[in-house]
C-alpha positions as CSV (number, residue, x, y, z in Angstrom):
1,M,-273.2,130.3,50.6
2,K,-270.2,131.0,48.5
3,N,-270.3,134.8,49.0
4,K,-270.6,134.4,52.8
5,K,-267.4,132.2,52.9
6,T,-265.5,134.8,50.9
7,A,-266.6,137.6,53.2
8,Y,-265.5,135.6,56.3
9,L,-262.1,135.2,54.7
10,L,-261.6,138.7,53.4
11,V,-262.8,140.7,56.5
12,P,-259.9,139.6,58.7
13,I,-257.4,140.3,56.0
14,V,-258.7,143.8,55.5
15,L,-258.7,144.4,59.2
16,A,-255.1,143.2,59.5
17,I,-254.0,145.5,56.7
18,W,-255.7,148.6,58.2
19,G,-254.3,147.6,61.6
20,M,-250.7,147.7,60.2
21,I,-251.4,151.0,58.5
22,G,-252.8,152.4,61.8
23,W,-249.8,151.1,63.7
24,K,-247.3,152.8,61.3
25,V,-249.2,156.1,61.6
26,Y,-249.2,155.8,65.4
27,A,-245.4,155.1,65.5
28,A,-244.6,158.0,63.1
29,M,-246.6,160.4,65.3
30,G,-244.5,159.7,68.3
31,G,-245.7,156.4,69.7
32,K,-243.1,154.1,71.3
33,D,-241.7,151.9,68.7
34,E,-238.3,150.2,68.8
35,N,-237.8,150.6,65.1
36,N,-238.5,154.3,65.2
37,K,-236.0,155.7,62.6
38,L,-236.6,159.3,63.6
39,A,-235.0,158.8,67.0
40,L,-232.0,157.2,65.4
41,I,-231.5,160.0,62.9
42,E,-231.3,162.6,65.8
43,N,-228.3,160.8,67.4
44,I,-226.1,161.1,64.3
45,S,-223.6,163.9,64.4
46,V,-222.7,165.8,61.3
47,S,-219.1,166.6,60.7
48,N,-217.8,169.4,58.5
49,I,-215.5,167.4,56.2
50,E,-215.0,168.9,52.8
51,I,-214.9,166.3,50.1
52,P,-213.3,167.5,46.8
53,D,-215.8,167.5,43.9
54,T,-214.6,165.1,41.2
55,V,-216.2,164.2,38.0
56,E,-215.6,161.0,36.0
57,L,-216.2,161.3,32.3
58,I,-216.4,158.2,30.1
59,A,-216.0,159.5,26.5
60,N,-215.5,156.4,24.5
61,Y,-218.5,156.5,22.3
62,R,-219.0,157.3,18.6
63,D,-219.7,160.8,17.6
64,P,-223.3,160.8,16.0
65,F,-222.6,163.8,13.8
66,L,-219.5,162.4,12.1
67,D,-220.7,159.3,10.1
68,D,-217.4,158.5,8.4
69,S,-215.2,158.8,11.5
70,K,-213.6,155.7,12.9
71,F,-214.3,154.8,16.5
72,K,-211.2,155.6,18.5
73,I,-210.8,154.3,22.0
74,Q,-209.3,156.9,24.3
75,D,-208.4,156.9,27.9
76,S,-211.9,156.4,29.3
77,K,-211.3,158.0,32.7
78,F,-210.6,161.7,33.1
79,R,-210.6,163.3,36.5
80,I,-211.4,167.0,37.0
81,N,-210.8,168.7,40.3
82,D,-212.5,172.0,41.0
83,S,-209.6,173.3,43.0
84,K,-207.2,172.9,40.1
85,L,-209.3,174.6,37.5
86,L,-208.0,177.9,36.3
87,K,-210.4,180.8,36.5
88,V,-209.9,183.1,33.6
89,K,-211.7,186.5,33.6
90,I,-213.1,187.4,30.2
91,P,-213.1,191.1,29.7
92,E,-216.5,192.5,28.9
93,Q,-217.0,193.9,25.5
94,P,-218.3,197.5,25.5
95,K,-221.9,197.6,24.3
96,V,-222.3,199.6,21.1
97,I,-225.2,201.9,21.6
98,A,-226.9,202.6,18.3
99,V,-228.2,206.2,17.8
100,W,-231.7,205.8,16.3
101,P,-233.0,208.6,14.0
102,V,-235.7,210.7,15.5
103,V,-239.0,209.2,14.4
104,A,-242.4,210.7,15.1
105,Y,-245.7,209.1,14.1
106,Y,-248.8,211.3,13.5
107,G,-251.4,208.8,12.5
108,L,-253.2,207.2,9.6
109,I,-254.8,209.0,6.7
110,R,-257.3,207.5,4.3
111,R,-257.4,208.7,0.8
112,N,-260.9,209.5,-0.5
113,G,-260.3,208.5,-4.2
114,D,-258.9,205.0,-3.9
115,G,-259.5,204.2,-0.2
116,K,-255.9,203.5,0.4
117,T,-254.6,204.0,4.0
118,V,-251.2,205.7,4.5
119,G,-249.3,206.7,7.6
120,F,-247.9,210.1,8.2
121,L,-244.3,209.8,9.5
122,N,-241.6,212.3,10.3
123,V,-238.0,211.0,10.3
124,N,-235.2,213.4,11.3
125,G,-237.5,216.4,10.5
126,V,-238.5,215.2,7.0
127,S,-242.2,214.2,6.5
128,Y,-243.2,211.0,4.7
129,F,-246.4,209.3,3.6
130,V,-245.8,205.6,3.9
131,S,-248.0,202.5,3.4
132,A,-247.6,199.1,5.0
133,T,-246.4,196.9,2.1
134,A,-245.0,193.3,2.2
135,G,-241.4,194.4,1.7
136,G,-241.6,197.5,3.9
137,E,-241.4,201.0,2.5
138,V,-238.4,203.1,3.3
139,A,-238.8,206.5,4.9
140,G,-235.5,208.2,5.4
141,D,-233.2,205.9,7.3
142,V,-235.9,203.5,8.6
143,R,-238.0,200.8,7.0
144,V,-241.7,200.8,7.9
145,G,-243.3,197.5,8.9
146,K,-246.9,197.5,10.2
147,L,-249.2,200.5,10.6
148,W,-251.8,200.8,13.4
149,K,-254.0,203.7,14.5
150,D,-251.8,204.6,17.4
151,S,-248.4,203.3,16.5
152,V,-246.1,202.2,13.7
153,E,-243.4,199.4,13.5
154,V,-240.1,200.6,12.2
155,F,-236.8,198.8,11.5
156,W,-233.3,200.3,11.6
157,D,-229.9,198.5,11.5
158,R,-231.4,195.1,12.4
159,E,-233.3,196.5,15.3
160,R,-237.1,196.8,15.7
161,R,-239.1,199.5,17.5
162,V,-242.7,200.4,17.8
163,V,-243.2,204.2,17.8
164,G,-246.4,205.6,19.2
165,K,-248.2,208.9,18.6
């Protein structure tokens, strides 16, 4: 009997909740509702009034990076107006174009005696046999990084390039 009484109590409550949800969906889809907010929004006119952009900065807090500094109370309100800011043009620095040496990679060669693999590299017309070591072997003006079958990694003047065959 207890479950039947609970069902008789909960069924009307559930129907009331779903009825309210259904009514809100109906009103939002264009039904006649006195509280329809969409109709009120359409009647508002928009004016083109420009409001200056102001920023309020409250900078009266302790600097977390300066442990020994004393807490100083400064004027806590600063106003910045965009129209009064000076616009300074910073001249562009000319980019320095580095002239890389001419590097040509011809591939890997495996020595029969010790099985060591070396790369055949040509830097500015001079041929070098280089191996990929931890510190990087120097061939002419460039330092050699990694060696692959089809390419080599070279460094020159803090720049890195991968040169293919």
